[in-house]
N, C-alpha and C positions, 0 to 999 in steps of 0.2 A: 550490447553490452554485461549482459547476465555471464556469459560465458567468461569474459574475460577478468569478472570481480570472483568467480570461482577459482580462475587459476590465482591470483595475485594472492589471494587466502589460504590456498590448498584445500579447499572444502569442496566436493562437487555433489553430494549425495545426504541423504541421513539427515540425522538430528545436529548436525552441524551446521545445517541451514534456517535453522529456526532459534530466534534472539528471545530471550526472556522479556514481558514486560515487567519492568520495575515496580515492587510492590504488588503487583498481582500474579497468579496461576497462570496467564495466559503466555503462550509461545507462539511468536510470529514468524511468520515465514521471510525470509530477506528482502523478497520481491516488495515487501511493502512499499519500504521507504523509495524506491524507485517509481513504483504506482503514485506515490503521494507526490515527489517530485516532478513527475510529466503533467500531473494536472495542475500542480501550484503556478510552474514554469509557462506552460502553455496558456494559460489563464492571464497570467503577467504582461504578456507579450501581443495580446490582443484574441488569442482565436475565441470564439465564442464556445461556451458549455457544450453546447449538443455536436458541434464539430468533435472535440474533445474527448467526451463519453463514447462518440462512435466508433472513431479510429482503432483503438484497439480490439474492436469487434469484427474487424473487415477480414481479420485471418490473410495478413502478407506474407505470412511463411517466418519471417524474423521474430515473429511477436508471441508464437506459441499460441496454448489454449488461453483463451478469456474464460475465466470465471466469475461468480456473485463477488468473490474476495477482493477482485482485480478492481472490478465496477465500483465498489463500495469504497477504496482506498484512492482510485482517481479521484471520485467527485468528493473524497477529503479534502486534498492538494486544492482542487479545485475553490471547494468551502473557504479554505485557510484564507486563499488570496483575495476573496472576494469580502471575507469578513476582516481580514488583517492589512491587507496589501505587503507592500513592501516593509512595513517597519514591524512585523511580528516578531515578537520575542520568543526566545527560548521559553516561557513560559506559556504563554500561547499556542505555541507549538505543541509543547510537551499535552496540554488539557486537550487539544483537539486531535492528535492522533491516539491519546486516550480512548477518545468518543467513537474514534474510526475504528478503534480496536474492540471496544465494545458492541460496535454493529456487527463486526465480523464473529464475534461470542453470540452474539441474536442470531446470525443466519446459522452459524453450526450447530445450536441447539435444535433450530428450526429444520435442520436435516439439510441443510444447503452444503456443498461440496467445496469446501472453502480449507485452506492452508492455515490453519490455526490449531495448535497442540495447547490442551487443559493439561497442566500439570507444574511442577517444577523439574528443572534439568537435575 
């Protein structure tokens, strides 16, 4: 689905694939949203956490390389569903997403290779 999104918006590489997190100096890679969505929806339809978290690491060829950032954001989606369920509000989503981005920032500062940039566009 990511190549389809890239074609729709006409951005295939570089800084255009990063989005500024409002109110912070963090720029997140565009796939954060699909990873959160995957975790949330998979949990909502009843898949167990363990299965959801291992699936991206299986290397099917279509999923690309799984990094620490992918694992953090998939877990964030799972956590959102487990905490808020289907009635999650926009404010709750924004709070949980901010927490996930802070985890990405901590991982980046610890030397992990995550797709997060510091600074404003």
